[in-house]
N, C-alpha and C positions, 0 to 999 in steps of 0.2 A: 607243154612243160608240166612236169609232175613235181609236186612238193609233198614230202611225207617224212615222218620220223620213224625210227626203229631202234631197237636195242641190239640188233645184230645186222650190221650193214652188209656183210658178205652173204649171209643167208637171204636177205631181202633182194639183193641184186640177182642172185640165182633164181629167185621166184619170178622176178620181172622178166628175165631173159627167157625163162621157160613158159611165160604167159600165165603164171599162176599168182602173180603179185597182187594186183588189184584190178577191178573192173576197168578203171580208166586206162591203166598201162596195157592191159590186154586189148582193149578196143582200139587204142591209138598206137599200138606197137611201140611203146616207150620202153627202151631197154638200155640206153646209154646214159652213164652218169657223167655230168660235166662239173659238178660242184657238190661239196658236202661240208657240213660243219659238225664238230664234235662238242658234246656237252657232258658234264659230270652228273647232271640231274635230269631225270626224265621230264619233270614239270617245266624246266627251262626250255627243253627241246620242244615240248608241246606248245608252249607259249610262242616260241620263235616260229614254229610251223604256222600257227594261226596268223601271226603278224605277216609273214611272207605271202601267205595266200591272199591277203588283202592288198598287196602291192600291185602297182601297174606292171605290166609285162616288161616295159622298158627299164624299170628299176631293177627287176629280177635279172635281166640280161646284163645290166651294168654291174651288178654284184658278181655274176659269173665271170664276166670279162676282166674284172679286177684280178682274179686269181688264176684264170685260165684263158688268156687272150687268144690262144690258138684253137680254143674249143676242142681240145683233145679229150677223148674218152678216158675217164679215170677208171682204173681197175683196183680192186682190193685183193691183196695177196693173203 
């Protein structure tokens, strides 16, 4: 499971799918998005990223399942 923030989600997804996103996503072939949150301020997004990275994986899956119970891959148009 990868957690990160970006100011351009569409561009970041393309990077991950092509294997140029991050070392983690390239190493573990992470390229499907199951959940995202939008923020108006980058500082709030960064703070949320730090918070989520410290969560237990069960909590992260619970968060994902709340909005995407079928675990469908989300696409940005």
